[in-house]
C-alpha positions in Angstrom: 100.0 160.9 131.5 98.4 157.8 132.9 94.8 158.2 133.9 93.3 156.6 137.1 91.3 154.1 135.1 94.4 152.8 133.3 96.4 152.5 136.5 93.6 150.6 138.2 93.4 148.2 135.3 97.2 147.6 135.3 97.1 146.8 139.0 94.3 144.3 138.6 96.1 142.6 135.7 99.3 142.4 137.7 97.6 140.9 140.7 95.7 138.4 138.5 98.8 137.2 136.7 100.8 136.8 139.9 98.3 134.3 141.4 98.8 135.7 144.8 96.6 134.4 147.6 95.4 136.8 150.3 94.0 135.6 153.6 92.0 138.0 155.8 92.8 137.6 159.5 91.0 139.4 162.3 93.3 140.2 165.1 92.8 141.6 168.6 94.3 145.1 169.0 95.6 146.3 172.4 94.9 149.9 173.5 96.3 151.1 176.7 93.8 152.1 179.4 93.0 155.8 179.6 94.8 157.8 182.3 92.8 158.5 185.4 93.1 162.0 186.8 91.5 161.5 190.2 93.7 163.7 192.4 93.6 166.8 190.1 91.9 169.8 191.7 90.7 172.6 189.6 92.1 176.0 190.5 90.4 179.4 190.2 93.1 181.1 188.1 94.7 178.6 185.7 97.0 181.1 184.0 100.2 182.5 185.5 99.9 185.6 187.5 101.7 188.9 186.7 105.0 189.3 188.5 106.1 192.6 189.9 108.9 194.4 188.1 110.6 195.3 191.4 110.0 194.7 195.1 107.8 197.1 197.0 109.7 198.9 199.8 108.3 201.3 202.5 108.2 204.9 201.3 110.7 206.0 204.0 113.3 203.3 203.0 115.8 203.8 200.3 116.0 200.7 198.1 119.1 198.8 199.3 121.9 197.8 196.9 123.6 194.4 196.9 126.9 192.8 195.7 126.9 190.4 192.8 126.9 187.3 195.0 127.5 184.8 192.2 127.1 182.0 194.7 123.4 182.4 194.4 123.7 180.9 190.8 126.4 178.3 191.3 125.9 174.7 192.4 122.8 172.6 192.5 119.4 173.5 193.8 118.7 171.6 197.0 115.2 172.8 197.9 113.0 173.5 194.9 114.1 170.6 192.8 110.9 168.4 192.9 107.5 168.7 191.3 104.6 169.5 193.6 101.9 168.3 191.2 104.0 165.4 189.9 103.3 166.1 186.2 105.3 168.4 183.9 107.6 171.3 184.3 110.5 173.4 183.0 113.7 172.7 185.0 116.9 174.7 184.7 120.1 172.7 183.9 122.4 175.6 184.5 122.7 178.7 186.5 121.6 182.2 185.5 119.4 185.1 186.2 115.7 185.8 185.3 114.7 189.3 184.5 111.2 190.7 184.4 111.0 190.4 180.6 111.6 186.6 180.9 108.7 186.3 183.3 106.4 188.1 180.8 107.6 186.0 178.0 106.8 182.8 179.9 103.4 184.1 181.1 102.3 185.3 177.7 103.5 182.2 175.8 102.1 179.7 178.2 98.8 181.6 178.5 98.3 181.7 174.8 99.2 178.1 174.1 97.7 176.1 177.0 94.1 174.9 177.3 92.7 176.6 180.3 89.8 174.2 180.5 92.1 171.2 181.2 95.4 172.7 182.3 96.7 175.1 184.9 100.2 176.6 185.4 102.0 177.7 188.6 105.2 179.7 189.3 108.0 178.0 191.2 110.2 181.0 191.3 109.8 184.3 193.2 109.5 187.7 191.6 112.7 189.6 190.8 114.3 190.6 194.1 118.1 191.0 193.7 119.1 194.5 192.6 121.6 195.0 189.8 123.4 198.3 189.7 124.7 200.1 186.6 126.6 203.3 185.8 125.9 205.5 182.9 128.0 205.3 179.8 131.1 207.5 179.7 131.5 208.0 183.5 134.9 207.8 185.1 135.8 205.1 187.5 135.2 205.7 191.2 132.4 207.8 192.7 130.8 205.0 194.6 128.4 202.3 193.6 126.0 203.0 190.7 122.3 203.3 190.8 119.9 200.3 190.7 119.1 199.5 187.0 116.9 196.4 187.4 116.1 193.5 189.5 116.7 189.8 188.9 116.0 186.3 190.4 119.1 184.1 190.6 118.5 180.5 189.5 120.6 177.4 190.2 120.9 174.1 188.3 118.0 171.8 189.0 115.5 174.6 189.9 111.9 174.1 188.8 110.8 177.2 187.0 107.2 176.6 185.9 104.8 173.7 186.5 102.0 172.5 184.3 99.3 170.2 185.6 95.8 169.1 185.0 93.9 166.6 182.8 96.5 166.6 180.1 99.3 164.4 178.7 102.9 165.3 178.2 102.6 165.5 174.4 100.0 168.3 174.7 102.2 170.7 176.6 105.7 169.7 175.6 105.7 171.9 172.5 105.1 175.3 174.0 107.1 174.4 177.2 110.1 173.7 175.0 109.5 176.9 173.1 109.7 178.8 176.5 112.8 176.8 177.7 114.7 177.7 174.5 114.2 181.5 175.2 115.4 181.5 178.8 118.9 183.0 179.5 120.2 179.7 180.8 120.1 176.1 179.8 116.7 174.5 180.6 114.7 171.4 179.7 111.1 170.2 179.8 110.6 167.2 182.0 107.8 165.0 183.4 107.7 163.2 186.8 108.4 159.9 185.0 111.5 161.3 183.4 112.8 162.6 186.8 112.2 159.3 188.4 114.0 157.4 185.6 116.9 159.9 185.8 117.3 159.3 189.5 117.2 155.6 189.1 119.8 155.7 186.4 122.2 157.8 188.6 121.8 155.3 191.4 122.3 152.4 189.1 125.5 153.9 187.6 126.9 154.7 191.0 126.1 151.1 192.3 127.6 149.4 189.2 130.7 151.5 189.0 133.8 149.4 189.2 136.4 152.2 188.9 137.5 153.3 192.3 139.1 156.5 191.0 136.0 158.7 190.9 136.2 162.5 190.7 135.4 162.7 194.4 138.2 160.3 195.3 140.7 162.0 193.0 140.0 165.5 194.4 139.9 164.5 198.1 143.2 162.6 197.8 145.0 165.2 195.6 146.0 162.7 193.0 148.6 164.0 190.6 148.7 167.3 192.5 145.3 168.4 191.2 144.9 170.9 194.1 147.2 173.2 192.3 144.8 174.0 189.5 141.4 173.2 191.0 138.9 175.9 191.9 137.2 176.1 195.3 133.9 175.2 193.8 135.5 171.9 192.5 136.3 171.0 196.1 132.7 171.5 197.0 130.8 169.9 194.1 133.6 167.6 192.8 133.5 168.9 189.2 129.7 168.4 188.7 128.9 172.1 188.6 130.8 175.1 187.3 
């Protein structure tokens, strides 16, 4: 085993024998200016509030049942697809349903991991409101619609789920937001306002520089190669972008 003194002596001998000249140069380092958080307002409750498990109906009203209505999950989100605080958020990239357990998972995980002195979180989705019915195991077919089992919130692609804002950078909150996004029942991603702006500019640039006239929209609208025989109605509406 080589001791530290022996290794140091060998290094000195090798540097001396090599006759290497070293010149010390003092350079000017560049550090980016700190981010100014001038328009950030501190809220009273920085953590996410508890969502109700089911909607509250009047005592004299029987809870209404509902059909599946899968159209509530298909297609892009056209309203709640932008960030209000212009900082960071979890955005759905596919359709699905949120149950009450997913709300609690997001609330507890974000509440434990985020710094309440510099950050605050806000919901961008309502509490579960759509009833899902279910029949008991072993029952015969027929007999009417089953009883309400639980309530969900349908989500479309592009919907903002949770927003994080405050005096913080993207690196500070990306870790626990990605942990939450991985446990959701649909595909979701963590984004910042800068990422959304760049994505929008890239889409506009690709559409502007496209030289191929046979886009998916042109092909479907003109029934090229008889594609109307096997296309779905949702393809005629969104031109193959959403399932």
